PQR file of N, CA, C, O and H, with PARSE charges and radii, in Angstrom:
ATOM      1  N   MET A   1       0.836  -1.177   0.000 -0.4000 1.5000
ATOM      2  CA  MET A   1       0.000   0.000   0.000 -0.0000 2.0000
ATOM      3  C   MET A   1       0.887   1.248   0.000  0.5500 1.7000
ATOM      4  O   MET A   1       1.751   1.401   0.863 -0.5500 1.4000
ATOM      5  N   VAL A   2       0.675   2.107  -0.941 -0.4000 1.5000
ATOM      6  CA  VAL A   2       1.423   3.356  -1.020 -0.0000 2.0000
ATOM      7  C   VAL A   2       0.700   4.416  -0.197  0.5500 1.7000
ATOM      8  O   VAL A   2      -0.507   4.616  -0.335 -0.5500 1.4000
ATOM      9  H   VAL A   2      -0.027   1.983  -1.642  0.4000 1.0000
ATOM     10  N   ARG A   3       1.457   5.087   0.656 -0.4000 1.5000
ATOM     11  CA  ARG A   3       0.870   6.138   1.480 -0.0000 2.0000
ATOM     12  C   ARG A   3       1.479   7.470   1.076  0.5500 1.7000
ATOM     13  O   ARG A   3       2.641   7.543   0.677 -0.5500 1.4000
ATOM     14  H   ARG A   3       2.438   4.924   0.769  0.4000 1.0000
ATOM     15  N   LYS A   4       0.691   8.501   1.185 -0.4000 1.5000
ATOM     16  CA  LYS A   4       1.157   9.833   0.830 -0.0000 2.0000
ATOM     17  C   LYS A   4       1.546  10.589   2.090  0.5500 1.7000
ATOM     18  O   LYS A   4       1.042  10.316   3.179 -0.5500 1.4000
ATOM     19  H   LYS A   4      -0.253   8.442   1.510  0.4000 1.0000
ATOM     20  N   ALA A   5       2.455  11.547   1.918 -0.4000 1.5000
ATOM     21  CA  ALA A   5       2.925  12.352   3.040 -0.0000 2.0000
ATOM     22  C   ALA A   5       2.984  13.813   2.611  0.5500 1.7000
ATOM     23  O   ALA A   5       3.062  14.136   1.426 -0.5500 1.4000
ATOM     24  H   ALA A   5       2.864  11.768   1.033  0.4000 1.0000
ATOM     25  N   ILE A   6       2.945  14.682   3.615 -0.4000 1.5000
ATOM     26  CA  ILE A   6       3.077  16.108   3.336 -0.0000 2.0000
ATOM     27  C   ILE A   6       4.323  16.634   4.045  0.5500 1.7000
ATOM     28  O   ILE A   6       4.663  16.195   5.144 -0.5500 1.4000
ATOM     29  H   ILE A   6       2.882  14.420   4.578  0.4000 1.0000
ATOM     30  N   LYS A   7       4.991  17.576   3.398 -0.4000 1.5000
ATOM     31  CA  LYS A   7       6.197  18.166   3.968 -0.0000 2.0000
ATOM     32  C   LYS A   7       5.790  19.221   4.984  0.5500 1.7000
ATOM     33  O   LYS A   7       4.995  20.114   4.689 -0.5500 1.4000
ATOM     34  H   LYS A   7       4.715  17.933   2.506  0.4000 1.0000
ATOM     35  N   ILE A   8       6.347  19.106   6.188 -0.4000 1.5000
ATOM     36  CA  ILE A   8       6.006  20.104   7.210 -0.0000 2.0000
ATOM     37  C   ILE A   8       7.165  21.050   7.492  0.5500 1.7000
ATOM     38  O   ILE A   8       6.955  22.147   8.009 -0.5500 1.4000
ATOM     39  H   ILE A   8       6.993  18.380   6.428  0.4000 1.0000
ATOM     40  N   SER A   9       8.382  20.641   7.158 -0.4000 1.5000
ATOM     41  CA  SER A   9       9.516  21.550   7.303 -0.0000 2.0000
ATOM     42  C   SER A   9      10.669  21.082   6.421  0.5500 1.7000
ATOM     43  O   SER A   9      10.749  19.920   6.022 -0.5500 1.4000
ATOM     44  H   SER A   9       8.552  19.749   6.738  0.4000 1.0000
ATOM     45  N   GLU A  10      11.556  22.028   6.134 -0.4000 1.5000
ATOM     46  CA  GLU A  10      12.680  21.747   5.245 -0.0000 2.0000
ATOM     47  C   GLU A  10      13.895  22.545   5.722  0.5500 1.7000
ATOM     48  O   GLU A  10      13.760  23.658   6.231 -0.5500 1.4000
ATOM     49  H   GLU A  10      11.491  22.971   6.458  0.4000 1.0000
ATOM     50  N   SER A  11      15.068  21.968   5.550 -0.4000 1.5000
ATOM     51  CA  SER A  11      16.297  22.664   5.932 -0.0000 2.0000
ATOM     52  C   SER A  11      16.521  23.860   5.004  0.5500 1.7000
ATOM     53  O   SER A  11      15.967  23.925   3.906 -0.5500 1.4000
ATOM     54  H   SER A  11      15.178  21.064   5.136  0.4000 1.0000
ATOM     55  N   GLU A  12      17.334  24.791   5.463 -0.4000 1.5000
ATOM     56  CA  GLU A  12      17.604  25.983   4.669 -0.0000 2.0000
ATOM     57  C   GLU A  12      18.223  25.651   3.317  0.5500 1.7000
ATOM     58  O   GLU A  12      17.928  26.303   2.315 -0.5500 1.4000
ATOM     59  H   GLU A  12      17.784  24.738   6.354  0.4000 1.0000
ATOM     60  N   CYS A  13      19.080  24.636   3.292 -0.4000 1.5000
ATOM     61  CA  CYS A  13      19.726  24.266   2.037 -0.0000 2.0000
ATOM     62  C   CYS A  13      18.815  23.418   1.148  0.5500 1.7000
ATOM     63  O   CYS A  13      19.106  23.219  -0.032 -0.5500 1.4000
ATOM     64  H   CYS A  13      19.319  24.106   4.106  0.4000 1.0000
ATOM     65  N   GLY A  14      17.734  22.927   1.703 -0.4000 1.5000
ATOM     66  CA  GLY A  14      16.767  22.159   0.918 -0.0000 2.0000
ATOM     67  C   GLY A  14      17.110  20.700   0.718  0.5500 1.7000
ATOM     68  O   GLY A  14      16.434  20.008  -0.044 -0.5500 1.4000
ATOM     69  H   GLY A  14      17.498  23.089   2.661  0.4000 1.0000
ATOM     70  N   THR A  15      18.149  20.212   1.387 -0.4000 1.5000
ATOM     71  CA  THR A  15      18.542  18.815   1.204 -0.0000 2.0000
ATOM     72  C   THR A  15      17.876  17.860   2.188  0.5500 1.7000
ATOM     73  O   THR A  15      17.859  16.650   1.964 -0.5500 1.4000
ATOM     74  H   THR A  15      18.698  20.774   2.006  0.4000 1.0000
ATOM     75  N   ILE A  16      17.328  18.395   3.274 -0.4000 1.5000
ATOM     76  CA  ILE A  16      16.678  17.561   4.285 -0.0000 2.0000
ATOM     77  C   ILE A  16      15.280  18.117   4.541  0.5500 1.7000
ATOM     78  O   ILE A  16      15.091  19.330   4.640 -0.5500 1.4000
ATOM     79  H   ILE A  16      17.341  19.378   3.456  0.4000 1.0000
ATOM     80  N   ALA A  17      14.307  17.220   4.647 -0.4000 1.5000
ATOM     81  CA  ALA A  17      12.939  17.646   4.919 -0.0000 2.0000
ATOM     82  C   ALA A  17      12.285  16.661   5.890  0.5500 1.7000
ATOM     83  O   ALA A  17      12.683  15.500   5.986 -0.5500 1.4000
ATOM     84  H   ALA A  17      14.461  16.235   4.567  0.4000 1.0000
ATOM     85  N   ILE A  18      11.282  17.150   6.599 -0.4000 1.5000
ATOM     86  CA  ILE A  18      10.508  16.307   7.509 -0.0000 2.0000
ATOM     87  C   ILE A  18       9.099  16.205   6.940  0.5500 1.7000
ATOM     88  O   ILE A  18       8.449  17.213   6.663 -0.5500 1.4000
ATOM     89  H   ILE A  18      10.960  18.094   6.521  0.4000 1.0000
ATOM     90  N   TYR A  19       8.646  14.980   6.773 -0.4000 1.5000
ATOM     91  CA  TYR A  19       7.321  14.705   6.227 -0.0000 2.0000
ATOM     92  C   TYR A  19       6.465  14.020   7.278  0.5500 1.7000
ATOM     93  O   TYR A  19       6.972  13.355   8.181 -0.5500 1.4000
ATOM     94  H   TYR A  19       9.174  14.161   6.998  0.4000 1.0000
ATOM     95  N   VAL A  20       5.163  14.196   7.143 -0.4000 1.5000
ATOM     96  CA  VAL A  20       4.200  13.543   8.025 -0.0000 2.0000
ATOM     97  C   VAL A  20       3.205  12.795   7.156  0.5500 1.7000
ATOM     98  O   VAL A  20       2.758  13.290   6.121 -0.5500 1.4000
ATOM     99  H   VAL A  20       4.751  14.737   6.410  0.4000 1.0000
ATOM    100  N   ASP A  21       2.872  11.602   7.597 -0.4000 1.5000
ATOM    101  CA  ASP A  21       1.876  10.792   6.902 -0.0000 2.0000
ATOM    102  C   ASP A  21       0.581  11.581   6.743  0.5500 1.7000
ATOM    103  O   ASP A  21       0.078  12.150   7.712 -0.5500 1.4000
ATOM    104  H   ASP A  21       3.236  11.200   8.437  0.4000 1.0000
ATOM    105  N   MET A  22       0.046  11.618   5.544 -0.4000 1.5000
ATOM    106  CA  MET A  22      -1.131  12.440   5.256 -0.0000 2.0000
ATOM    107  C   MET A  22      -2.354  12.030   6.088  0.5500 1.7000
ATOM    108  O   MET A  22      -3.165  12.878   6.461 -0.5500 1.4000
ATOM    109  H   MET A  22       0.454  11.156   4.757  0.4000 1.0000
ATOM    110  N   ILE A  23      -2.479  10.755   6.370 -0.4000 1.5000
ATOM    111  CA  ILE A  23      -3.624  10.269   7.137 -0.0000 2.0000
ATOM    112  C   ILE A  23      -3.595  10.816   8.567  0.5500 1.7000
ATOM    113  O   ILE A  23      -4.635  11.145   9.137 -0.5500 1.4000
ATOM    114  H   ILE A  23      -1.821  10.067   6.066  0.4000 1.0000
ATOM    115  N   ASN A  24      -2.398  10.909   9.133 -0.4000 1.5000
ATOM    116  CA  ASN A  24      -2.250  11.350  10.522 -0.0000 2.0000
ATOM    117  C   ASN A  24      -1.834  12.814  10.653  0.5500 1.7000
ATOM    118  O   ASN A  24      -1.708  13.313  11.771 -0.5500 1.4000
ATOM    119  H   ASN A  24      -1.553  10.642   8.670  0.4000 1.0000
ATOM    120  N   ALA A  25      -1.623  13.496   9.565 -0.4000 1.5000
ATOM    121  CA  ALA A  25      -1.070  14.851   9.586 -0.0000 2.0000
ATOM    122  C   ALA A  25      -1.914  15.820  10.414  0.5500 1.7000
ATOM    123  O   ALA A  25      -1.368  16.597  11.198 -0.5500 1.4000
ATOM    124  H   ALA A  25      -1.725  13.091   8.657  0.4000 1.0000
ATOM    125  N   GLU A  26      -3.201  15.785  10.253 -0.4000 1.5000
ATOM    126  CA  GLU A  26      -4.072  16.723  10.968 -0.0000 2.0000
ATOM    127  C   GLU A  26      -3.910  16.581  12.480  0.5500 1.7000
ATOM    128  O   GLU A  26      -3.789  17.579  13.189 -0.5500 1.4000
ATOM    129  H   GLU A  26      -3.644  15.154   9.616  0.4000 1.0000
ATOM    130  N   ASP A  27      -3.906  15.341  12.974 -0.4000 1.5000
ATOM    131  CA  ASP A  27      -3.758  15.096  14.407 -0.0000 2.0000
ATOM    132  C   ASP A  27      -2.369  15.488  14.906  0.5500 1.7000
ATOM    133  O   ASP A  27      -2.234  16.079  15.977 -0.5500 1.4000
ATOM    134  H   ASP A  27      -4.004  14.529  12.398  0.4000 1.0000
ATOM    135  N   ILE A  28      -1.342  15.159  14.133 -0.4000 1.5000
ATOM    136  CA  ILE A  28       0.029  15.468  14.538 -0.0000 2.0000
ATOM    137  C   ILE A  28       0.252  16.974  14.584  0.5500 1.7000
ATOM    138  O   ILE A  28       0.802  17.490  15.558 -0.5500 1.4000
ATOM    139  H   ILE A  28      -1.451  14.678  13.263  0.4000 1.0000
ATOM    140  N   LEU A  29      -0.163  17.671  13.559 -0.4000 1.5000
ATOM    141  CA  LEU A  29       0.014  19.118  13.514 -0.0000 2.0000
ATOM    142  C   LEU A  29      -0.804  19.813  14.603  0.5500 1.7000
ATOM    143  O   LEU A  29      -0.350  20.795  15.190 -0.5500 1.4000
ATOM    144  H   LEU A  29      -0.610  17.252  12.768  0.4000 1.0000
ATOM    145  N   ALA A  30      -1.994  19.310  14.868 -0.4000 1.5000
ATOM    146  CA  ALA A  30      -2.813  19.880  15.947 -0.0000 2.0000
ATOM    147  C   ALA A  30      -2.118  19.686  17.292  0.5500 1.7000
ATOM    148  O   ALA A  30      -2.127  20.580  18.139 -0.5500 1.4000
ATOM    149  H   ALA A  30      -2.363  18.513  14.391  0.4000 1.0000
ATOM    150  N   PHE A  31      -1.521  18.523  17.480 -0.4000 1.5000
ATOM    151  CA  PHE A  31      -0.789  18.244  18.719 -0.0000 2.0000
ATOM    152  C   PHE A  31       0.387  19.203  18.885  0.5500 1.7000
ATOM    153  O   PHE A  31       0.605  19.736  19.972 -0.5500 1.4000
ATOM    154  H   PHE A  31      -1.513  17.797  16.793  0.4000 1.0000
ATOM    155  N   LEU A  32       1.140  19.423  17.816 -0.4000 1.5000
ATOM    156  CA  LEU A  32       2.299  20.316  17.893 -0.0000 2.0000
ATOM    157  C   LEU A  32       1.898  21.762  18.170  0.5500 1.7000
ATOM    158  O   LEU A  32       2.625  22.493  18.843 -0.5500 1.4000
ATOM    159  H   LEU A  32       0.962  18.990  16.932  0.4000 1.0000
ATOM    160  N   LYS A  33       0.752  22.169  17.654 -0.4000 1.5000
ATOM    161  CA  LYS A  33       0.298  23.542  17.846 -0.0000 2.0000
ATOM    162  C   LYS A  33      -0.457  23.731  19.158  0.5500 1.7000
ATOM    163  O   LYS A  33      -0.744  24.858  19.560 -0.5500 1.4000
ATOM    164  H   LYS A  33       0.162  21.575  17.107  0.4000 1.0000
ATOM    165  N   LYS A  34      -0.774  22.630  19.816 -0.4000 1.5000
ATOM    166  CA  LYS A  34      -1.580  22.647  21.035 -0.0000 2.0000
ATOM    167  C   LYS A  34      -0.908  23.397  22.185  0.5500 1.7000
ATOM    168  O   LYS A  34      -1.563  24.126  22.929 -0.5500 1.4000
ATOM    169  H   LYS A  34      -0.541  21.714  19.489  0.4000 1.0000
ATOM    170  N   ASP A  35       0.391  23.212  22.319 -0.4000 1.5000
ATOM    171  CA  ASP A  35       1.105  23.774  23.455 -0.0000 2.0000
ATOM    172  C   ASP A  35       2.474  24.264  22.997  0.5500 1.7000
ATOM    173  O   ASP A  35       3.108  23.653  22.138 -0.5500 1.4000
ATOM    174  H   ASP A  35       0.924  22.619  21.714  0.4000 1.0000
ATOM    175  N   LYS A  36       2.913  25.357  23.571 -0.4000 1.5000
ATOM    176  CA  LYS A  36       4.202  25.944  23.214 -0.0000 2.0000
ATOM    177  C   LYS A  36       5.354  24.979  23.520  0.5500 1.7000
ATOM    178  O   LYS A  36       6.361  24.963  22.812 -0.5500 1.4000
ATOM    179  H   LYS A  36       2.398  25.854  24.270  0.4000 1.0000
ATOM    180  N   ARG A  37       5.196  24.173  24.581 -0.4000 1.5000
ATOM    181  CA  ARG A  37       6.239  23.207  24.943 -0.0000 2.0000
ATOM    182  C   ARG A  37       6.465  22.199  23.830  0.5500 1.7000
ATOM    183  O   ARG A  37       7.607  21.856  23.523 -0.5500 1.4000
ATOM    184  H   ARG A  37       4.378  24.186  25.155  0.4000 1.0000
ATOM    185  N   TYR A  38       5.374  21.717  23.217 -0.4000 1.5000
ATOM    186  CA  TYR A  38       5.490  20.714  22.163 -0.0000 2.0000
ATOM    187  C   TYR A  38       6.154  21.317  20.926  0.5500 1.7000
ATOM    188  O   TYR A  38       6.987  20.675  20.286 -0.5500 1.4000
ATOM    189  H   TYR A  38       4.447  21.996  23.466  0.4000 1.0000
ATOM    190  N   ARG A  39       5.789  22.528  20.602 -0.4000 1.5000
ATOM    191  CA  ARG A  39       6.381  23.191  19.442 -0.0000 2.0000
ATOM    192  C   ARG A  39       7.878  23.437  19.678  0.5500 1.7000
ATOM    193  O   ARG A  39       8.692  23.281  18.768 -0.5500 1.4000
ATOM    194  H   ARG A  39       5.112  23.049  21.122  0.4000 1.0000
ATOM    195  N   LYS A  40       8.225  23.819  20.901 -0.4000 1.5000
ATOM    196  CA  LYS A  40       9.623  24.066  21.234 -0.0000 2.0000
ATOM    197  C   LYS A  40      10.437  22.776  21.127  0.5500 1.7000
ATOM    198  O   LYS A  40      11.544  22.783  20.589 -0.5500 1.4000
ATOM    199  H   LYS A  40       7.563  23.945  21.640  0.4000 1.0000
ATOM    200  N   LYS A  41       9.895  21.679  21.634 -0.4000 1.5000
ATOM    201  CA  LYS A  41      10.587  20.390  21.563 -0.0000 2.0000
ATOM    202  C   LYS A  41      10.730  19.936  20.116  0.5500 1.7000
ATOM    203  O   LYS A  41      11.773  19.412  19.725 -0.5500 1.4000
ATOM    204  H   LYS A  41       8.995  21.674  22.070  0.4000 1.0000
ATOM    205  N   PHE A  42       9.679  20.136  19.320 -0.4000 1.5000
ATOM    206  CA  PHE A  42       9.755  19.762  17.908 -0.0000 2.0000
ATOM    207  C   PHE A  42      10.804  20.605  17.190  0.5500 1.7000
ATOM    208  O   PHE A  42      11.539  20.087  16.350 -0.5500 1.4000
ATOM    209  H   PHE A  42       8.832  20.562  19.637  0.4000 1.0000
ATOM    210  N   SER A  43      10.882  21.882  17.505 -0.4000 1.5000
ATOM    211  CA  SER A  43      11.897  22.752  16.907 -0.0000 2.0000
ATOM    212  C   SER A  43      13.293  22.280  17.278  0.5500 1.7000
ATOM    213  O   SER A  43      14.209  22.333  16.458 -0.5500 1.4000
ATOM    214  H   SER A  43      10.284  22.303  18.187  0.4000 1.0000
ATOM    215  N   PHE A  44      13.457  21.818  18.512 -0.4000 1.5000
ATOM    216  CA  PHE A  44      14.734  21.265  18.948 -0.0000 2.0000
ATOM    217  C   PHE A  44      15.090  20.026  18.124  0.5500 1.7000
ATOM    218  O   PHE A  44      16.236  19.866  17.704 -0.5500 1.4000
ATOM    219  H   PHE A  44      12.713  21.775  19.178  0.4000 1.0000
ATOM    220  N   ILE A  45      14.122  19.161  17.897 -0.4000 1.5000
ATOM    221  CA  ILE A  45      14.346  17.951  17.108 -0.0000 2.0000
ATOM    222  C   ILE A  45      14.671  18.311  15.660  0.5500 1.7000
ATOM    223  O   ILE A  45      15.550  17.703  15.049 -0.5500 1.4000
ATOM    224  H   ILE A  45      13.191  19.290  18.239  0.4000 1.0000
ATOM    225  N   GLU A  46      13.964  19.294  15.114 -0.4000 1.5000
ATOM    226  CA  GLU A  46      14.269  19.769  13.756 -0.0000 2.0000
ATOM    227  C   GLU A  46      15.716  20.241  13.663  0.5500 1.7000
ATOM    228  O   GLU A  46      16.422  19.922  12.706 -0.5500 1.4000
ATOM    229  H   GLU A  46      13.250  19.787  15.610  0.4000 1.0000
ATOM    230  N   GLU A  47      16.145  20.991  14.650 -0.4000 1.5000
ATOM    231  CA  GLU A  47      17.519  21.512  14.665 -0.0000 2.0000
ATOM    232  C   GLU A  47      18.530  20.368  14.652  0.5500 1.7000
ATOM    233  O   GLU A  47      19.553  20.441  13.972 -0.5500 1.4000
ATOM    234  H   GLU A  47      15.572  21.250  15.428  0.4000 1.0000
ATOM    235  N   ILE A  48      18.238  19.323  15.402 -0.4000 1.5000
ATOM    236  CA  ILE A  48      19.129  18.156  15.450 -0.0000 2.0000
ATOM    237  C   ILE A  48      19.180  17.476  14.086  0.5500 1.7000
ATOM    238  O   ILE A  48      20.258  17.151  13.588 -0.5500 1.4000
ATOM    239  H   ILE A  48      17.407  19.263  15.954  0.4000 1.0000
ATOM    240  N   ILE A  49      18.031  17.267  13.495 -0.4000 1.5000
ATOM    241  CA  ILE A  49      17.967  16.593  12.195 -0.0000 2.0000
ATOM    242  C   ILE A  49      18.644  17.436  11.118  0.5500 1.7000
ATOM    243  O   ILE A  49      19.489  16.936  10.376 -0.5500 1.4000
ATOM    244  H   ILE A  49      17.156  17.531  13.899  0.4000 1.0000
ATOM    245  N   PHE A  50      18.282  18.690  11.033 -0.4000 1.5000
ATOM    246  CA  PHE A  50      18.823  19.551   9.988 -0.0000 2.0000
ATOM    247  C   PHE A  50      20.307  19.855  10.190  0.5500 1.7000
ATOM    248  O   PHE A  50      21.038  20.053   9.220 -0.5500 1.4000
ATOM    249  H   PHE A  50      17.596  19.097  11.636  0.4000 1.0000
ATOM    250  N   GLY A  51      20.750  19.893  11.445 -0.4000 1.5000
ATOM    251  CA  GLY A  51      22.149  20.163  11.739 -0.0000 2.0000
ATOM    252  C   GLY A  51      23.031  18.930  11.646  0.5500 1.7000
ATOM    253  O   GLY A  51      24.256  19.030  11.713 -0.5500 1.4000
ATOM    254  H   GLY A  51      20.155  19.733  12.233  0.4000 1.0000
ATOM    255  N   ARG A  52      22.405  17.757  11.489 -0.4000 1.5000
ATOM    256  CA  ARG A  52      23.113  16.477  11.397 -0.0000 2.0000
ATOM    257  C   ARG A  52      24.058  16.266  12.577  0.5500 1.7000
ATOM    258  O   ARG A  52      25.212  15.871  12.411 -0.5500 1.4000
ATOM    259  H   ARG A  52      21.410  17.675  11.435  0.4000 1.0000
ATOM    260  N   TYR A  53      23.539  16.538  13.769 -0.4000 1.5000
ATOM    261  CA  TYR A  53      24.336  16.365  14.974 -0.0000 2.0000
ATOM    262  C   TYR A  53      24.531  14.890  15.285  0.5500 1.7000
ATOM    263  O   TYR A  53      23.696  14.053  14.942 -0.5500 1.4000
ATOM    264  H   TYR A  53      22.602  16.859  13.905  0.4000 1.0000
ATOM    265  N   LYS A  54      25.637  14.586  15.935 -0.4000 1.5000
ATOM    266  CA  LYS A  54      25.897  13.225  16.393 -0.0000 2.0000
ATOM    267  C   LYS A  54      25.053  12.972  17.632  0.5500 1.7000
ATOM    268  O   LYS A  54      24.706  13.913  18.345 -0.5500 1.4000
ATOM    269  H   LYS A  54      26.316  15.266  16.214  0.4000 1.0000
ATOM    270  N   MET A  55      24.728  11.748  17.890 -0.4000 1.5000
ATOM    271  CA  MET A  55      23.877  11.397  19.017 -0.0000 2.0000
ATOM    272  C   MET A  55      24.453  11.840  20.371  0.5500 1.7000
ATOM    273  O   MET A  55      23.678  12.328  21.193 -0.5500 1.4000
ATOM    274  H   MET A  55      25.010  10.983  17.311  0.4000 1.0000
ATOM    275  N   PRO A  56      25.751  11.708  20.661 -0.5600 1.5000
ATOM    276  CA  PRO A  56      26.260  12.178  21.955  0.2800 2.0000
ATOM    277  C   PRO A  56      26.024  13.673  22.175  0.5500 1.7000
ATOM    278  O   PRO A  56      25.840  14.112  23.310 -0.5500 1.4000
ATOM    279  N   ASP A  57      26.029  14.450  21.100 -0.4000 1.5000
ATOM    280  CA  ASP A  57      25.755  15.882  21.223 -0.0000 2.0000
ATOM    281  C   ASP A  57      24.351  16.118  21.752  0.5500 1.7000
ATOM    282  O   ASP A  57      24.114  17.077  22.485 -0.5500 1.4000
ATOM    283  H   ASP A  57      26.179  14.094  20.178  0.4000 1.0000
ATOM    284  N   VAL A  58      23.431  15.260  21.388 -0.4000 1.5000
ATOM    285  CA  VAL A  58      22.038  15.391  21.809 -0.0000 2.0000
ATOM    286  C   VAL A  58      21.868  14.892  23.238  0.5500 1.7000
ATOM    287  O   VAL A  58      21.227  15.553  24.055 -0.5500 1.4000
ATOM    288  H   VAL A  58      23.623  14.480  20.792  0.4000 1.0000
ATOM    289  N   TYR A  59      22.439  13.729  23.543 -0.4000 1.5000
ATOM    290  CA  TYR A  59      22.259  13.138  24.863 -0.0000 2.0000
ATOM    291  C   TYR A  59      22.847  13.995  25.968  0.5500 1.7000
ATOM    292  O   TYR A  59      22.355  13.977  27.096 -0.5500 1.4000
ATOM    293  H   TYR A  59      22.960  13.192  22.879  0.4000 1.0000
ATOM    294  N   ASP A  60      23.893  14.744  25.659 -0.4000 1.5000
ATOM    295  CA  ASP A  60      24.486  15.612  26.666 -0.0000 2.0000
ATOM    296  C   ASP A  60      23.530  16.715  27.089  0.5500 1.7000
ATOM    297  O   ASP A  60      23.667  17.247  28.191 -0.5500 1.4000
ATOM    298  H   ASP A  60      24.293  14.759  24.742  0.4000 1.0000
ATOM    299  N   LYS A  61      22.570  17.075  26.254 -0.4000 1.5000
ATOM    300  CA  LYS A  61      21.632  18.148  26.553 -0.0000 2.0000
ATOM    301  C   LYS A  61      20.386  17.648  27.278  0.5500 1.7000
ATOM    302  O   LYS A  61      19.698  18.425  27.940 -0.5500 1.4000
ATOM    303  H   LYS A  61      22.458  16.643  25.359  0.4000 1.0000
ATOM    304  N   GLU A  62      20.100  16.380  27.157 -0.4000 1.5000
ATOM    305  CA  GLU A  62      18.896  15.812  27.755 -0.0000 2.0000
ATOM    306  C   GLU A  62      19.205  15.214  29.122  0.5500 1.7000
ATOM    307  O   GLU A  62      20.297  14.696  29.352 -0.5500 1.4000
ATOM    308  H   GLU A  62      20.659  15.749  26.619  0.4000 1.0000
ATOM    309  N   GLU A  63      18.241  15.291  30.017 -0.4000 1.5000
ATOM    310  CA  GLU A  63      18.363  14.655  31.321 -0.0000 2.0000
ATOM    311  C   GLU A  63      17.840  13.229  31.201  0.5500 1.7000
ATOM    312  O   GLU A  63      16.640  13.009  31.038 -0.5500 1.4000
ATOM    313  H   GLU A  63      17.353  15.712  29.831  0.4000 1.0000
ATOM    314  N   ILE A  64      18.744  12.272  31.284 -0.4000 1.5000
ATOM    315  CA  ILE A  64      18.365  10.866  31.140 -0.0000 2.0000
ATOM    316  C   ILE A  64      18.311  10.237  32.524  0.5500 1.7000
ATOM    317  O   ILE A  64      19.214  10.431  33.338 -0.5500 1.4000
ATOM    318  H   ILE A  64      19.719  12.450  31.417  0.4000 1.0000
ATOM    319  N   ASN A  65      17.259   9.491  32.783 -0.4000 1.5000
ATOM    320  CA  ASN A  65      17.078   8.800  34.047 -0.0000 2.0000
ATOM    321  C   ASN A  65      18.297   7.929  34.317  0.5500 1.7000
ATOM    322  O   ASN A  65      18.778   7.247  33.413 -0.5500 1.4000
ATOM    323  H   ASN A  65      16.526   9.334  32.121  0.4000 1.0000
ATOM    324  N   GLN A  66      18.803   7.942  35.548 -0.4000 1.5000
ATOM    325  CA  GLN A  66      20.001   7.190  35.893 -0.0000 2.0000
ATOM    326  C   GLN A  66      19.842   5.700  35.650  0.5500 1.7000
ATOM    327  O   GLN A  66      20.836   5.023  35.391 -0.5500 1.4000
ATOM    328  H   GLN A  66      18.412   8.497  36.283  0.4000 1.0000
ATOM    329  N   TRP A  67      18.649   5.171  35.722 -0.4000 1.5000
ATOM    330  CA  TRP A  67      18.425   3.734  35.517 -0.0000 2.0000
ATOM    331  C   TRP A  67      18.528   3.372  34.043  0.5500 1.7000
ATOM    332  O   TRP A  67      18.753   2.208  33.713 -0.5500 1.4000
ATOM    333  H   TRP A  67      17.841   5.722  35.933  0.4000 1.0000
ATOM    334  N   CYS A  68      18.370   4.338  33.157 -0.4000 1.5000
ATOM    335  CA  CYS A  68      18.417   4.081  31.713 -0.0000 2.0000
ATOM    336  C   CYS A  68      19.812   4.267  31.116  0.5500 1.7000
ATOM    337  O   CYS A  68      20.053   3.865  29.977 -0.5500 1.4000
ATOM    338  H   CYS A  68      18.188   5.284  33.425  0.4000 1.0000
ATOM    339  N   GLU A  69      20.719   4.861  31.859 -0.4000 1.5000
ATOM    340  CA  GLU A  69      22.033   5.171  31.326 -0.0000 2.0000
ATOM    341  C   GLU A  69      22.899   3.950  31.089  0.5500 1.7000
ATOM    342  O   GLU A  69      23.801   3.998  30.253 -0.5500 1.4000
ATOM    343  H   GLU A  69      20.523   5.187  32.784  0.4000 1.0000
ATOM    344  N   GLU A  70      22.658   2.864  31.794 -0.4000 1.5000
ATOM    345  CA  GLU A  70      23.514   1.688  31.680 -0.0000 2.0000
ATOM    346  C   GLU A  70      23.283   0.940  30.409  0.5500 1.7000
ATOM    347  O   GLU A  70      23.930  -0.078  30.165 -0.5500 1.4000
ATOM    348  H   GLU A  70      21.926   2.825  32.473  0.4000 1.0000
TER
END
């Protein structure tokens, strides 16, 4: 089954884009717009994707539960 998606954001250079499944797009976009916290977190994730950061760069910024670090 082929599914369609819509582009919700794109990097400045145009080489990387984030797409959302068309069937779920309305719910996902509504969720992101629902609260400023969600939009801020999504913007942070966009920055990571578009900046092509390494995973350790990301984990150093997040507070990870001590039980999950092992």
